[in-house]
PyMOL commands that place a pseudoatom at each C-alpha (Angstrom):
pseudoatom trace, name=CA, resn=MET, resi=1, chain=A, elem=C, hetatm=0, pos=[15.576, 0.253, -24.249]
pseudoatom trace, name=CA, resn=SER, resi=2, chain=A, elem=C, hetatm=0, pos=[13.135, -2.411, -23.071]
pseudoatom trace, name=CA, resn=ILE, resi=3, chain=A, elem=C, hetatm=0, pos=[11.711, -2.590, -19.567]
pseudoatom trace, name=CA, resn=GLU, resi=4, chain=A, elem=C, hetatm=0, pos=[9.831, -5.585, -18.204]
pseudoatom trace, name=CA, resn=LEU, resi=5, chain=A, elem=C, hetatm=0, pos=[7.453, -4.988, -15.311]
pseudoatom trace, name=CA, resn=ILE, resi=6, chain=A, elem=C, hetatm=0, pos=[6.338, -7.728, -12.944]
pseudoatom trace, name=CA, resn=ASN, resi=7, chain=A, elem=C, hetatm=0, pos=[3.421, -7.127, -10.579]
pseudoatom trace, name=CA, resn=ALA, resi=8, chain=A, elem=C, hetatm=0, pos=[2.932, -9.785, -7.914]
pseudoatom trace, name=CA, resn=ASP, resi=9, chain=A, elem=C, hetatm=0, pos=[0.305, -7.611, -6.159]
pseudoatom trace, name=CA, resn=SER, resi=10, chain=A, elem=C, hetatm=0, pos=[-2.898, -9.510, -6.920]
pseudoatom trace, name=CA, resn=ASP, resi=11, chain=A, elem=C, hetatm=0, pos=[-5.320, -6.798, -5.802]
pseudoatom trace, name=CA, resn=MET, resi=12, chain=A, elem=C, hetatm=0, pos=[-3.720, -3.602, -7.178]
pseudoatom trace, name=CA, resn=ALA, resi=13, chain=A, elem=C, hetatm=0, pos=[-3.077, -2.572, -10.782]
pseudoatom trace, name=CA, resn=HIS, resi=14, chain=A, elem=C, hetatm=0, pos=[0.344, -1.079, -11.482]
pseudoatom trace, name=CA, resn=GLY, resi=15, chain=A, elem=C, hetatm=0, pos=[2.190, 0.419, -14.415]
pseudoatom trace, name=CA, resn=LEU, resi=16, chain=A, elem=C, hetatm=0, pos=[5.148, 2.629, -15.236]
pseudoatom trace, name=CA, resn=VAL, resi=17, chain=A, elem=C, hetatm=0, pos=[5.312, 5.963, -17.058]
pseudoatom trace, name=CA, resn=ILE, resi=18, chain=A, elem=C, hetatm=0, pos=[8.597, 7.801, -17.689]
pseudoatom trace, name=CA, resn=THR, resi=19, chain=A, elem=C, hetatm=0, pos=[7.964, 11.542, -17.703]
pseudoatom trace, name=CA, resn=ALA, resi=20, chain=A, elem=C, hetatm=0, pos=[10.194, 14.560, -18.226]
pseudoatom trace, name=CA, resn=ARG, resi=21, chain=A, elem=C, hetatm=0, pos=[11.204, 16.028, -14.902]
pseudoatom trace, name=CA, resn=GLU, resi=22, chain=A, elem=C, hetatm=0, pos=[9.331, 19.277, -14.358]
pseudoatom trace, name=CA, resn=ALA, resi=23, chain=A, elem=C, hetatm=0, pos=[10.561, 22.306, -12.421]
pseudoatom trace, name=CA, resn=GLN, resi=24, chain=A, elem=C, hetatm=0, pos=[7.824, 21.671, -9.855]
pseudoatom trace, name=CA, resn=SER, resi=25, chain=A, elem=C, hetatm=0, pos=[7.545, 17.996, -9.049]
pseudoatom trace, name=CA, resn=SER, resi=26, chain=A, elem=C, hetatm=0, pos=[4.112, 16.414, -8.925]
pseudoatom trace, name=CA, resn=PRO, resi=27, chain=A, elem=C, hetatm=0, pos=[3.139, 13.684, -6.442]
pseudoatom trace, name=CA, resn=MET, resi=28, chain=A, elem=C, hetatm=0, pos=[1.556, 11.840, -9.414]
pseudoatom trace, name=CA, resn=PRO, resi=29, chain=A, elem=C, hetatm=0, pos=[3.829, 12.570, -12.434]
pseudoatom trace, name=CA, resn=MET, resi=30, chain=A, elem=C, hetatm=0, pos=[2.380, 9.626, -14.354]
pseudoatom trace, name=CA, resn=MET, resi=31, chain=A, elem=C, hetatm=0, pos=[-0.985, 11.377, -14.380]
pseudoatom trace, name=CA, resn=THR, resi=32, chain=A, elem=C, hetatm=0, pos=[0.136, 14.979, -14.947]
pseudoatom trace, name=CA, resn=GLY, resi=33, chain=A, elem=C, hetatm=0, pos=[3.399, 14.870, -16.930]
pseudoatom trace, name=CA, resn=GLY, resi=34, chain=A, elem=C, hetatm=0, pos=[3.941, 14.181, -20.585]
pseudoatom trace, name=CA, resn=LEU, resi=35, chain=A, elem=C, hetatm=0, pos=[5.922, 11.178, -21.753]
pseudoatom trace, name=CA, resn=ALA, resi=36, chain=A, elem=C, hetatm=0, pos=[9.667, 11.766, -21.844]
pseudoatom trace, name=CA, resn=PHE, resi=37, chain=A, elem=C, hetatm=0, pos=[9.989, 9.564, -24.958]
pseudoatom trace, name=CA, resn=ASN, resi=38, chain=A, elem=C, hetatm=0, pos=[7.515, 8.042, -27.418]
pseudoatom trace, name=CA, resn=GLY, resi=39, chain=A, elem=C, hetatm=0, pos=[6.414, 4.663, -26.085]
pseudoatom trace, name=CA, resn=ALA, resi=40, chain=A, elem=C, hetatm=0, pos=[7.835, 5.218, -22.566]
pseudoatom trace, name=CA, resn=ALA, resi=41, chain=A, elem=C, hetatm=0, pos=[4.712, 4.006, -20.771]
pseudoatom trace, name=CA, resn=LEU, resi=42, chain=A, elem=C, hetatm=0, pos=[2.935, 0.865, -19.700]
pseudoatom trace, name=CA, resn=ARG, resi=43, chain=A, elem=C, hetatm=0, pos=[-0.072, 2.176, -17.832]
pseudoatom trace, name=CA, resn=PHE, resi=44, chain=A, elem=C, hetatm=0, pos=[-1.664, -1.128, -16.789]
pseudoatom trace, name=CA, resn=LEU, resi=45, chain=A, elem=C, hetatm=0, pos=[-0.249, -4.623, -16.758]
pseudoatom trace, name=CA, resn=SER, resi=46, chain=A, elem=C, hetatm=0, pos=[-2.763, -6.887, -18.471]
pseudoatom trace, name=CA, resn=GLU, resi=47, chain=A, elem=C, hetatm=0, pos=[-1.108, -10.206, -19.299]
pseudoatom trace, name=CA, resn=SER, resi=48, chain=A, elem=C, hetatm=0, pos=[-0.800, -12.696, -16.467]
pseudoatom trace, name=CA, resn=THR, resi=49, chain=A, elem=C, hetatm=0, pos=[1.365, -15.759, -15.986]
pseudoatom trace, name=CA, resn=SER, resi=50, chain=A, elem=C, hetatm=0, pos=[-0.012, -19.163, -15.031]
pseudoatom trace, name=CA, resn=ALA, resi=51, chain=A, elem=C, hetatm=0, pos=[0.724, -18.179, -11.413]
pseudoatom trace, name=CA, resn=GLY, resi=52, chain=A, elem=C, hetatm=0, pos=[-1.538, -15.117, -11.751]
pseudoatom trace, name=CA, resn=ILE, resi=53, chain=A, elem=C, hetatm=0, pos=[1.307, -12.592, -11.726]
pseudoatom trace, name=CA, resn=ARG, resi=54, chain=A, elem=C, hetatm=0, pos=[0.783, -9.699, -14.137]
pseudoatom trace, name=CA, resn=VAL, resi=55, chain=A, elem=C, hetatm=0, pos=[3.645, -8.894, -16.505]
pseudoatom trace, name=CA, resn=GLY, resi=56, chain=A, elem=C, hetatm=0, pos=[4.296, -6.451, -19.311]
pseudoatom trace, name=CA, resn=THR, resi=57, chain=A, elem=C, hetatm=0, pos=[7.109, -5.056, -21.429]
pseudoatom trace, name=CA, resn=PHE, resi=58, chain=A, elem=C, hetatm=0, pos=[7.505, -1.738, -23.185]
pseudoatom trace, name=CA, resn=THR, resi=59, chain=A, elem=C, hetatm=0, pos=[10.233, -0.526, -25.515]
pseudoatom trace, name=CA, resn=PHE, resi=60, chain=A, elem=C, hetatm=0, pos=[11.359, 3.001, -26.325]
pseudoatom trace, name=CA, resn=THR, resi=61, chain=A, elem=C, hetatm=0, pos=[14.417, 4.943, -27.430]
pseudoatom trace, name=CA, resn=ALA, resi=62, chain=A, elem=C, hetatm=0, pos=[15.910, 7.179, -24.738]
pseudoatom trace, name=CA, resn=TRP, resi=63, chain=A, elem=C, hetatm=0, pos=[17.505, 9.712, -27.050]
pseudoatom trace, name=CA, resn=LYS, resi=64, chain=A, elem=C, hetatm=0, pos=[18.286, 12.502, -24.565]
pseudoatom trace, name=CA, resn=ALA, resi=65, chain=A, elem=C, hetatm=0, pos=[20.292, 12.415, -21.334]
pseudoatom trace, name=CA, resn=GLY, resi=66, chain=A, elem=C, hetatm=0, pos=[18.588, 13.968, -18.342]
pseudoatom trace, name=CA, resn=SER, resi=67, chain=A, elem=C, hetatm=0, pos=[16.577, 13.450, -15.155]
pseudoatom trace, name=CA, resn=TYR, resi=68, chain=A, elem=C, hetatm=0, pos=[13.248, 11.680, -15.456]
pseudoatom trace, name=CA, resn=GLU, resi=69, chain=A, elem=C, hetatm=0, pos=[10.420, 10.669, -13.144]
for i in range(1, 69): cmd.bond("trace and resi %d" % i, "trace and resi %d" % (i + 1))
show_as sticks, trace
zoom trace
């Protein structure tokens, strides 16, 4: 699976982390949970388009059905 992120927010860094859903949910699962799958994270978008929009793509294999955060 490949996911492309687009961040048009010029003054705030964003990213995406897919974590295994824990029994007790955390308000910040991207900081406290482990990755659900190898490669299932893009913590900060670094490349920018000519318009200044930050973009990034990450690819991973989702090999197990379930609920994820």
